[in-house]
N, C-alpha and C positions, 0 to 999 in steps of 0.2 A: 419835474419840469412845470413850471406854471403856465408856459404858451399853451398850454391846451388846460377766471378768467373764465356748456356742461360738460367739464372736461372728464376722462375717465381716469379715475385714480389708479386703477390698477396699470394704466399704461407706463406707470413709474417705476414699475417693478416688475423684472423679467421673470422672476419667482422669487417665493418665499424662501427659498434656501437653494442652494447651488445646484445647478442642473446639469448633467451632461449634453453635449450636441446629439442629435437624432443621428444614428451610425450612418445616415446616407451622406451627412454633411462630416465628414471626417479628411486627416490628413490623405486619404487618399485622392482627393480632389485638389490638393497642393497645386498640380499643374494644368488644369483644368478650369474652366471659367468658374471663379469662386463666386461672384455674383448670382448668378442662375441657380448655381449649386444652392446657396441658402436660400434665395425666392422661392425654389421648388420643393426643397424640404424641411422649412419651418413655419410654423404659422406667422399669420401677419401680428399676432398680439406679439409675439416673442420677437419680432424683429423691431417694433414699436419702441418696445423695452429697451433693446439693445441701443437704440438711437437716443432713448431719453437718458439712459444709464452714461452713454459716451459724451452725450453734453455736460452732465453732470461732473465727467473726470475732464472737460474741458479741450474734447478731441474733437469733436463735431458740433456744427454751426450749421446746420441745413434744418431743412423742414421733416419732422416727423410722420413721414408719409408710408412708413413698413415696407419700403421697399429698397434691397439694398443696390447700391451703385458706386460709382467711384469715388463720392464724397465719404459715403460709409465706409468703403476697404480700406480709404486713405486714414479715417480716423481709427479703424481697429488695428491697423498697421503704424499708426503713429503711439496709439496706446501701448499694442508690443513693445516699440524700440524703446519709450521711455522707461519700461519697468524689465528687460531684461528676456524678453522673449525673442523669439527667434519673428521677423518681422513679414512674416507672408500672409498674412492675412487669415490665416487659418487660426480659428477657433476651436480652443480644447476646452477641457473641463477647467483646468488649473487658470487659463485665462479667463476663465467667465467668472470663479469664484473673486478672482481678483477685481474685476470690473465690476461686482456687486459690492466689495467690500469699499473700493474707496470711494463708488458713485453714494452709496449710503453715507460715508464719512462728510462729505461735502452737502449734501442736502440736508442731513439731519443736523450738522453743525451750523443751517441757517435756519433751521425749524421749520422748513418750507411746508406750505398749508397751502387746501384749494380755500378761498373764501367768496363767499356771495356776497356782493355788494348792494345793499337793499336801495341805494340812493340811485343807482341805475340800471340795479338788473344784471349786471354782467356777473361773471365770476372768474377769480385770476387767483393767480399763485403768489402768495406773500413769503416774505423772509420774517417768519414772526421772530427771529429771534434777533432779528437785526431793525425792523421798524415798528411803530405804535400807531393807533388812529391820532390823528392830527386836528380832525375836524371836518368839516363839509364846506365846499361851495355851492355857487348857484347851479351848476352842474354836473357835480359829482362829490366824490370823496379822495381825501390823501391822507396817507401814512409816510412819516419821517422819523428817521433813525436818531438816536440821543446827539449826535453830534452836527445834525442837519447835512450829513455828506451824502445822504442818500433819501430821495424822494420819489413817492409811487403815486399816482393820481387818475383816476378813472374821471371817465368822461361821457356825458349824453348830451346831444342835440337832437331833436325831435319837434319842436315847434318853431322852430328860427329860420327853416326852409333854405339850411345848407344842403348841398351836394357833396358826395363824396369825393368829388374830383374835385371841386371847389376847395374843400377843407385840407387835401392832400398837395392841391397847388401851393396854399399859403405855407402848410407845415413844410414843404420839403424845400424851399426858396431860403437861400444862404442870405447871409445877413450881416451888418458891420462886426458882429462877436460870433458869429453864428456861420459853421461849415459843414454841409449834408453831405457823409459819406458815403451812404448807401440810401437808395429808395426804389420802391418797386409798387405797383399797382395793377390789381388782376380783378378782373371781377367787380364783386363787391368787399373786397379787401386789400389795406394797403399797410407797408412797412417802411418804418423811416431811423435811420441811425446817423449818430453824427455828435457834434461837440458844441457847447453852447455857453460863453462866460465861465471858461476853464471846464466845464463840465461835459462827459457824455451823456449821451441820452437815446431812448429808444421810445418810439410811437409806435402803436400798431392800433388800426381802426376797421369797424364793419359796416355796414350799411344792410340795413332790411327793409324796404316800402319808406326810404324817407327818414326812417329811425338811425340815427349814425350813434355808436359806441366805442369807444376805444378807452386805453390806457398808456401811459407814459412812464419811463421810469428815468431818473436821472440820477449822476454820480459822482462824486470827485476822485480823483488819483487815488486817494487813500481805501476808495472802496473797489477800486479796478479789479483785483485777483479774484475777491468774492462774487461782485455783480457781474464778471464775463460768462460765467456754466450758467449763473439765474438767468440773465436775460434770456440766454436761446430757452430756457425751458418754460418761461412765462410766457414769450411769445408764441409757443406751440400748444400750449395748455390753455390759453385763454380762452373762454368762452362768452362772446358778447351776449348772446341773447339766452341766458341762462334762467330768466325769471324776469317778471314784471316788474319795473322799479316800482318803489314804494312811491305814493301819492304825496307825502308829507312825513317829516320825521315823527310826530306824535300827533294821530288824528282826534278830532274834538271827544270820542268816547272816551278814549285812552286818558286825554287830559281831564275828562270830567273823574273819571276812577282814582286817578293819580293827586287829584287835587283833594279827595274826599267828599266833594258836592254832589258825586253821582247818588250814593246810596242814601242821601236825605232828599233830593228833589227830582230824579226823573226815572231812576233806575231801583228795581228791585233789590234789596241787600240779601247778602245770604242768609240762609234761612238760622234764626234764633231758636231755641229751644222756648217751644211754649210754656208759660208760670204752670205749674202742677201743685195740687194741694198735697202740703206736707203730712206727713203721718207715718205709722208703721209699715201700712198698705202701699203708699202710693208718693216715691222718692222722687225728687227731681232728676231729669235725665242727665247722664254722667257726660256730656257736651257743651260746648258755647256755640258751635255754629257748624253746620255742614253743606256739604256740595257733593259733587259727583267725581268721577276722574275714570279714565278707559287707559287699556294695555297700550305701549306705541313701542314696545322694545321686548324681544326676547330674554334682556337681561333685567327685565323688573323696573322698568320707568313708567310711570303712570305721567299723562298730560292731564291738568285740570288748569281751573281760572286763580289768578295771583291773588284775587281779592277772597277766595276760599282758603289759601294756606300761607298767605304770607303773617300772620300775626299770632302763630298757633306756636305755643309750648311744644306740643306734638300733636302730629298729624298722625291719625288711624286710619287705615284704609282696609274697610271694611272687616272680616275676621282674619286678615293676613298679617296683622298687625302697625307695630309703629313704623312710619318710614325712618328710613335709615339716611338719607339725604332729602334735601329741599332745595331746589332753585325757582328763584322766583322773578319775573320781569313784567315790574308793576305799569311801565309804560305801555307794555300792549296786552296785559291782564292774561298772562300765561304761567302757569307755574309746571315745574315736575318733580316727582314725588318718587321716590326709589323704595321699593321694598324688597328684601331679601328671603321671599319666599317664592313659591312656584304660582305663577298668573297664568290666567289663559292668554291665548293667543293673543299677538298684536294687531289692533286694527288697520286694515291696508288704507291709506290717505291718499285723497286724491291732489295731484300736485299744482292744478291750475284751477282757477275759481270753477264754480259749478254752472249750469244755466239758468237763468232765469224762468219761475214758474215753475221749476223742478219739484215733484214730490220728493218730501224728505219726510224722515221720524228725528223727534226730539227724545231721548231716553235718559232716564237719569232717578235720582231718588228724592225728589220733591216733597216738603211737606212732612219731612220721618219723623219729627215730634205728633202729628196728626195723622198722617196716613198709614200704610201698611210699609212694611220696609222692603218689599219686594219690588222689584225695577217696575217705573213707569214710562209707557210709550204714548206719545201722543203724535199725530200727523197734522200737517199741511204743507205746503210749498215756499218757494223762495220770492219771495214777495219784490224785493231788492237786491242788487248786487251791490249796494252801497248804504252803510249805516246812516245814523244821525248826522246830518249836515254835510252829507256827501263822503264821512269817514271809508277810505279805500280799505283799510283791513277790517270791516264788517260786513255782514250780509244781512238784510231785514227779512225773517221768516214771519209766517201766517202760527205754525205750531204753536198752541198756548204752554208755557211754560212757568214754575214757580219757583219760589225760593226752593235751593237745595239741587234745582236743577243745572245751576251754575256748573261748567266744568264739565258736564256731560256731552256724548258726541253725536253730532247733527249727520245722520246717516241716508241715502240714497236707498232705493228700494234693490240694489246690488248689494247693499253692506257695507259700502264705502263710505270712511269718512268726509264729509265736505262740509266741515264746521266744528267750533266749539260753543256750545252754548252758553252765553254770558252775562245777558241781561235782558230785564222785562220793563218795557216802558208803566212806569207808576200811573196808573189812570188816573187815580184821585188829584194827584199833582199837578198833571195836565189838566184836569178838569178845572182845577183851581186857577190855573194861567188861561185858558183858553174858553171856558165855559162850555166844553164838548170831550165825551170820554171818548177816549181812544179804543179801538176794538183792532185785538190779534196784533201789536206790533210787539215784535219781541227781537230780538238781534244775535248775532251766533259772530264769532272771530271765522274770518275766510280763511280757508285751507290753505294757501300759498302763504299766509301770515304766520301759520302755525307750523309750516314746514321748514321756512324761516330759522322761528326759533329751536324748532328739534338741531336743525344742521349747525346753528352758531354754539351748541352743545354738544355736538358731537354724537346723538341720538342717532343711532341706526332705526329706523322707523322701514314700515313697508309701505312700498308706493302701489298705489291701486291699480287695477287691471282696467284700462279705459274700457276693454270690451266686456266684460263681467255682463251675463244677462241681468234685466231687473226682474224682481220675483215678487211674493205675494208680503203683504206688511208681516204676518205671524213668520214666515219663514227667513226674511232681512231682518226679524228681530233674532228669529233664533241662531242666524246665524254668528251675531255680535255679542250676547246678553254677557255671555259667560267673561266676555273681557271689561265688562262694565262694573265699576264700585265706588259704593259711597265713601265721601272722605269727609272725616271727621275731625273737628279742630279741637282739641282739649287744651284749656288754657290760652286764655292773651297773654301775650308778652306785653 
């Protein structure tokens, strides 16, 4: 609909496998207050999961509040009546198995998954089997089905001076080809349903300090049956403030890397092996370039820079062997490499941007062809929360880095990852342009940009504990060093 989800995935599942109801909530309660029995004898996660699954089966269209009331009981009885159970509202093991099976079928058939939209910072559930990305607008993103019968749009208003009530009044007004069938505004949230130009629509918005974020779904009659349960779940799992919106599609630093101009003009290249005397005693090193990577998941994924791994016939990770998979995002200079071997513990990653001036450590394997093969540590601080030309995907750091540091973790003194080292300003190139030699101007990818990349590729990274205590440099280094590896590029494509 052109007029215009941090949801917990576990709430979409009552349980991984069928589970019997607690003994206290059994047929013995059939003649008592069922709602009170359910609320007193089951936990909230169970009840939210029940409401979610009954929404997928088309029987529940209320709020996923985890309180069993008349609407939830009616949904239970409706499901029972449709499926040959006694419509008494009493949940049995057989009932739960049926609810799980039927809701799984509907949800999985739509390919439902939670996605964070970088354009607006919202997280929403998408029917991925039905829609695909259709581009961006000035205020959000759009997904559309192949037949254009379904359109999903995210929206963010933050500098326009709009109020939530003002937007609600505009969007909830009837028009010549528009009829609103339901509208409600409460606190900082509003929801609107209706029909416009022969299509049904749902709109949901939230406000936080003048930052208005929302989404809409519009669909035609051909998609009515499959969209009805989806819209209930989508409205309930929508998280408008999941993260910070992307400042721009591709920032200037990323544009430089993607264009290929970065390596020769302003930024240090990934390390190339130094020329070696040839002869029986001194052979040339067996790699074409190198960088650094660090463990981000228990199943063997490491994070590094795209410019480290993008053009390699084989990516070798330390002494763990060759990577079995490589995933590259050149636009944001990030890459994932997968090794099928035992790795160190995943390093916890800060989900938001770090603090200006914070002490940090840059760890990696710089100048591997010249320096020792052991891990190198340098100390500095965060000089700016923006990169070159105010690129919001990057941090400026003062810690000295060299070719080979690329892709290594930037950690604070609690051992939490606060960035991914990516670039060094080329002092000679800048001196040629400005007549001045820059000092300690280096860059790292911000942690929020890194976590978005990991989420997009379904990597189960660990979120850092915001209350973890700061330690000495040696102690912070000891906590992370076993999870950092040299990344060697063997053969260029």
